[in-house]
N, C-alpha and C positions, 0 to 999 in steps of 0.2 A: 631036821625031821618037819619041825613052824616052816623054816620059806619053803619048804617043796611042797608041803598042801600051799601055798599061799600063793605060787607057781600055776599049780593045775588047777587053782579056784581060776584064777585070773582066764588063763587057757580055756578052761571051760565056758567063761564065761563069754568070750570072744569068739566059743564055738558053738555058744545058744545065741548069740544074732548075729547070723548074717546077712538077713535081709535088712535090716537096720541100715548096717556099714554096706550094702552096694546102693540103698535109695540115699543116702548121704552125699556116697560115690558119683553117684548120678547129678545131685543137684546141684555139689562143686563142680563138674560139670558146665552143666547146663547154664549155671551161674554167669560164668566166664566165654561163654559163646558169642552169648549176646555181646557183653562188651568189645572183646576182639576184635569181630566184624563191625560194632560204631565206631571203635579205632581205624580202623582200617578209612572207611568211609570218610570220617572226617578227615584226616591225610591228604586221600585224593581231591578232594573237597577244593583243600586250600592248597593244591597245588594246580585245581584248574582256578580254582578266586584266591587268590593268595591274599594276605590283607595288606591292606591302602599303603601301608609305607612301602612292604617290600616291595609291591607293586612299582609305588612310585622311583624309588631307588632304580628298581631293573629297568626301568626307563629313562633313565638320567644315564644309564652307564647304557645304553644302549645310546644315546646322543651325542652321548663324549667319544664315541665311536665315528661317529659316520662328521662327526664335528672334527676331529685327526685328520681322517679320507680325507675330506676336503680341504682343508691345509696342506697337508703333504699334494695332493695333486695342482693349490693356484700356486707352493714351489718350485715341485718339477716343470711348470709350464713357466711360470718367472726364472729359473736356471737355465730352459732350452734358450726362452728370447737371447739369457742374457751372451748364452756359447752362439748362438747364429750371427749377434750381434756383430763380436767378438771377429768370428769366421767374416761375417763380411766388409770389415773393415780391413783386417789383415793382405783377405785372397781376393775377396771380389769389390772392393771400394776403386780399383782401379781402373780395373776390366768396365765397368759400372761408366765413370764415366769418360772411359779410352772413344766410347763409343762417340760416334759421328752427332748421334742427333740429341747428346746429350745435351741441354740450354748449359747446365755449368756450365761447361766449353766458354760459351760466350762470354758469361760473365766473369772468366779469368782470366781471358782475353783481353778483358774494360780495365783490370789489372799490372796485369803481369804480359811484358815484351815479354816473347816466346823465346827460347835460348836455342843454343845453338848447338847443329851437331856433329861431332870431329868426327877424322880419324883414326887409332889405332898410333901411325906417328904425328897426331895433330893436329894435318888439316882441318881447316874447315870445310864443311862438306852440305851445310847449311848454316844462313845468318838472315837476322830481323830488323831490318834499318827504320830509322824514321824520313819522309819523307819534309818538305816545308809546312806542309800541311798537317802534319802530325799522323796522318794514314802509318800503319805498318807495311812496309814492304819482306816477302821473304824472298832470297836467290838464294841461288847455287852456285857457286865458283865454280864446277867441274861439271856444269850443263847435262849432258845425255848419260856423263861417261855411269850413276851409279843414277839414273832416274828411279831406275824398280826398288831398288830395295834402301833404298833413300828415302823415293817416295816423293810426293805431293801435298802445299796445302790446301790449296787450292782445288774446285773439282770435283766432294770428293779425295779424303785423305786418304792414302796410300802411306805403303812402305812403314818404317819406323818415323813416320809422321803419325802415321794415324797409331802405333803402336808405342808411342813412345809422348805421345799427346801430354797426359797429364804431366807426367816429368816434366817435360818444355815446360807448362805455364804453368808450373809452382816455382815459389823464391825460398832461398834459403841463407840469400842475404843477410849483414850481419842486420838486427832488428830490430838495432835504434836509425839505422838507413834506410828500414822498410817505414820503420812510423815516420821519418821524415819527408819521407817523397808520399806517404799519406795525408800530412800537410798541406805544401804543395802541390799536390793534385796530378800526381809524376807515378808515374808506370815501374815499378819493381822488376830487373832483370831478371827472368827465368833462368833454369840448373839447364849445365848446356851437361849433353849424351853423349859419351866418349863408344865409340863404338871400336867392335871388333875387328874393322876392315884396315887392313895392308893398300894405303894410296893410289903406291909403288905397281904391286901387283896386281892392283884394279888395274891401274892404265895400262899396263901389259896384254889382261888377258883383253879389254876391251879392243889394243888396237891389233892384237894379234889375230880376233875371233874376225877383224877387217869389215868386209861389204857384207857378208854371210849372217842369214842367223839362224840363231842357235843359243845358245846356254856356255856357261862357263862359272863351276863353284868349289869351291877350294877350303877345304877346314886344314885344323889342326886334330889331329890324330888323336892325340890325348889326353884335350878340353872340347874338340867339341867347337871349337869357338868358325866362323864363320873370317874368313880373309878375303875374299872377292866374292863377289856376286854379280856377275853379267849375263845380261840380253838383250836381243837382240831380235829382232829390231824395235827401234827405242823414240824415243823423242824430249826437246828442251823441257825441264819442266819450272825455268825460267816464264815461258810465252807460253803454258798450257793454257790460258784463259784464250788469250787470241786464236788458238789454232784446235778449240776443243771440238767447234762442228764436223772439222777435217776428221780428227781421231774417232768421234765416235760412229764416221760415216765407216773409218778401216776398220770392216768387220768381216773381211775377208782373206788374204796366210799373211799377210801383212802384220793385224793386229798389236801396233808397236803398244798399247795402253799395260797386255798381258805380261808379269814376270815369267816366261820359257824357265826361271833355275827353279820356284816351285811349284809352277802351274800349269808347266808345258806336259804333255805323258807322251811319252813315242815308246814305242818298240827295244826293249834292252838291245838286241843283237846278240855279237854273240861275246859281252861283259854279261848273261848271264849263264855263261857257260862255266862262273863262278860259282856259281850257285850249284850249277849240276854236278859241276864234280863234288862239291864241299859233300850233297848229300852221296854221291857214289860210296866215297871214303869213309862217310859213318855207317853208311850197310858194310861193305866190304874194309873194315881198318887191319884184319890179316892181309888180303889176298888184292891189294890197288894196284902194291907195284908187282904185281902177273899180269894186270890188263893189258890185252892187245890186241892191235883190231888191222886187217886187211885197207888201206883206203885206196881201190880205183877211181875213186873221183866223183862215182855215184852209187848206190846203192836203193835197193824195193824192200821194205822192208812192210807186210803181207798184205803187202799191193799198194803202200803209200810209195811214193818215191822222194829222194833227198840226194843233194848233188853239193859235192866243195864248190866253193867261189870261185867261179870264174870255170870250173870245170875240171881242177886243178888236183892231179894225184898223188897226195903224200906219199901212198906205201905203209911199211908193215910201223903202227906210232903207237906208243904205251900213252898210256891216261897227259903224262905232261907234256909229252911234246904232240897231242895233238890239241891242249892248250893253247903249247905255245905256237902253230902252226895254223889255227883253229878251224881246224877236223872240223868238218857240217857232217859226213857220214858215220865218223865215231860220236861222237854226241850226241848223236839217233840215237845206235848203236845202245848206248849206255841208259837213254834215256827209257826204252824200252825195259829194263832191268832194274828198272828205281821204283821203287816201293811209292805211289802218287799222291799215299795222306801224310807221307814222314819230307817227301818235296814241299806240299804243300805249306806241312808244321813247320818247316825248317824259312818256307818263305812268309811268313808272319811273322814269324822269329826276330824279319828281318825288317821287320813293320810295315810290309806289305797287308792295303785291305789296313792298316792299324791308322786310328789321327794318331801324328805328330803332336809330342809333347813342346809344340814352340808356341812364339807368341806372333804367329806373321801369318800372310794367308799362303796357303797351298792347297794344292789336289792331292789326295792321298793314290798312289802306287800299287798297280789289283792284279794277283794272279789268281787267276779262274778254274784251273785246269782242276777238275776232277778226280774222284773213282773211279774208273770203267770205262775212262775216257773212249775216246776212236785213237787207232795206232796213227794215224795220221795227227791229231792234234799234240796229240802225248810228244811223236818228233819234232814237230812242229816248234815246242815248247821246251821240250830242252838244248835245240842250239836261239832261245831268244826272239823266236814270229811268235809265231799263233796271236792268240790276247792277251798274251803278257802287256801289261802299261808301269811305266815307269819313268818317274820322275829325277830331273840331272840333282834335286837335292836327295835324292835318295840313294842314286846311284851312287854320289860319292859319301853318303851313311857307310856303305854296305862296302866301296873300296876301304873308308876311315875303319871301320869296326876291323877287319881284315890289320888293316896296320895295327892297330890298337889291340892284339895278341886278342882279339876273338869281341871287345866289351864295346857295345856303341856307347858313344857317349851323344848326349840332348845339342841336337845347332843350336848357339845363337851369337845373337849379334851385337849383344852393350852390351862392354864391358865394365864401365860404371858410372855414375851420375854425380856432378861435381855442381859446387857453387858457384857463381860469377866471379870469387878470389881465388879459384882452384881448390878451393876443401872436398876432401869426397866424402859425399851423405850417403851414395848407396855403391854396394858393389854387388858383381853374377857372379859362384863361384858353380866351375865344369856339373854335370849331372850325368849319371847314369843310367840309361838306358833301358838296358839289358845284356844279359850275355847269349847270343845267340849259341854259338861256336866256341867251346874249348879253346884253349891257349896254345894247346898241343897239336888242335884242327889249325887255327888261324896259322901258325911255322909252316904244316904243312905244304896248303896253297901259297904259304904268298913265296916259297922257292920256288915253286908250280911259276907264280909272275915275275918271277929275274927271269926264269927261262921264256918266258913271253919277248924278254926287253933279249938275252947276249945269245938265243939264238932263233927267234922267231918273230912276227907280225911290227914288235915295234924296234927294231934291233937299232934303225936309227938316235936312241935316246944312252946303246952302250957307250957314244964315246964323252958319257963326264965324268967326271974327276969323281961321284960318286953312285953306289946302284940304285938300280929304282926297281921296284914289281911295278904289275900294271897287263893289262890285257884291253884289246881292240875289239872293235867291233862295227860292222854294216849291216845297217838294220833296213830291211827290204821294205818299203814304201808304196809299190805299185807293181804291177803286172811286167812292166818295162825296164824292172828290176833298177828302179833311183833308189836310192840309199841313206839314209842318215849317217853319218859317220861320228863312229866313240871313240872315245878312252876314258879310260877310270883305271887312276896306279897313285903310287904315295911314291921318294922318297926324301931323303935316305934307308933303302931297304930295311937295313941293319936298327935304325934307329929314328924311323921314319916322323918329320917335324912338319910335313905335309904332305892331304890326299887333293887328286884333283878328280874333278867332272867333267868333264867334253864333251859338249854334241852339235853338230853341225849339221843343219836341217839342210839333205837333200845331194848332198855333196857329194858322196861316195866313199870309200872306205875309210877307214879308221889311219891306218898308217899315214896315207896319203894327207889328211886332210885335219884330222884330232891332234895326231899323236905334233906336230910342228909346235902344234899351240900349248900341248906341254911341255913339251921341251921348251920355248922360252919363256913361262910359267916359276920353274924348278931355277931355271936360270935367275932369274932376278930376283928370286927367294931365295937360294943357295948358294948363286957363283956360280962358275962352269965348271 
């Protein structure tokens, strides 16, 4: 009872003073609010104006980040400079020094006797001797035969003399021997450049071309080695200084200073039918064997006329016999069916309109036919006329790619460099420059090229003891029917060791003027 009374008293007391409790609660709430607001104001003020110590630390951290960023930038620049220096020393230094305007060549020539240039079979193609007065004299034992490919050392360097100037003026002789020569004031012997050129094949090509203008190129299909390179008209590099003015004035048809093998641009004539046939097979892989055309010697395609050479009537031909007999009307008909964009892409794959990965002077081959061209231009292009232009080197590369199962190898002229004691300093390996066609397609077109020999326009090569694959061409160059004579091909057809490209300017048909040169070259290199 007592406890209950006490509880009731407490409750009653609380109930009796409700106003007092409300006042006390309000006072507590009011007393807390200003403190909370003040604290918040203080924190915001501290964020805006932190204490001196914290501000100093924040600035220090910011400064450290900037220093690290600048350091990284300097490191990146430094590494970039090192990378460029390495790239320059490995890739570009030789090219820069080889520049004929580089004065360093003159300094090297004062200390080093210019090295020899040799053929692959050891013949001396260029040599430096010293006369009684101590003057260096550059001589070329083969005279005109190698004048364009080996080049000259005076009156603006050309050919290998230009491309290999730095190696020829660099000596890797015995260091003790070099030191002794330095003390004696004698020059050291420069390194020897050993080429890929076969001296006997070069002489054969030179003799076979005779008095005609034109060019001959021979390649090893599997490697890209240039075995022979002849251009005519020619000049004697031994007397070029005395003959210089006459050679300069000769800017007409002769142009003896021009290397026609790499710089001469010609319409490819019927040799381009190889590319036309390849594109047709690519677009019709299952039905190309069913192709047939009735040749009447001439035809009209949407208002544009075409005739076969000398009006010859070939009758009913398929794709292989069209190529074998070089039927113009049949290939004009093929041209009207082709996807011109695809044809252009194929030509680009064969490096038309492209820079060649070579270190000697050349001109680009040109293929300009575009989608939407008129029928007249299309049919002319399909037979190798029109605006298409090709160098003998490029035509040889196309033939060699077919021989090499569709893979095109980079042409090159230098096999290795050695010092005066015969020790090899540097060697050069074959390099691919693309695969424009498949192995299967290369085999198909090769078989058609064999028919050119066995039953077609190059039948005179069928008497050799090995099979040959090739294509003749006659590229008309004026309204009177004057033609450049072409032949491209390779042998033995089953295992090609040599591919040739031959053009004889203004001579006539390829079968009459270019094929005999090819025959002589095959016989020299492969035997009867």
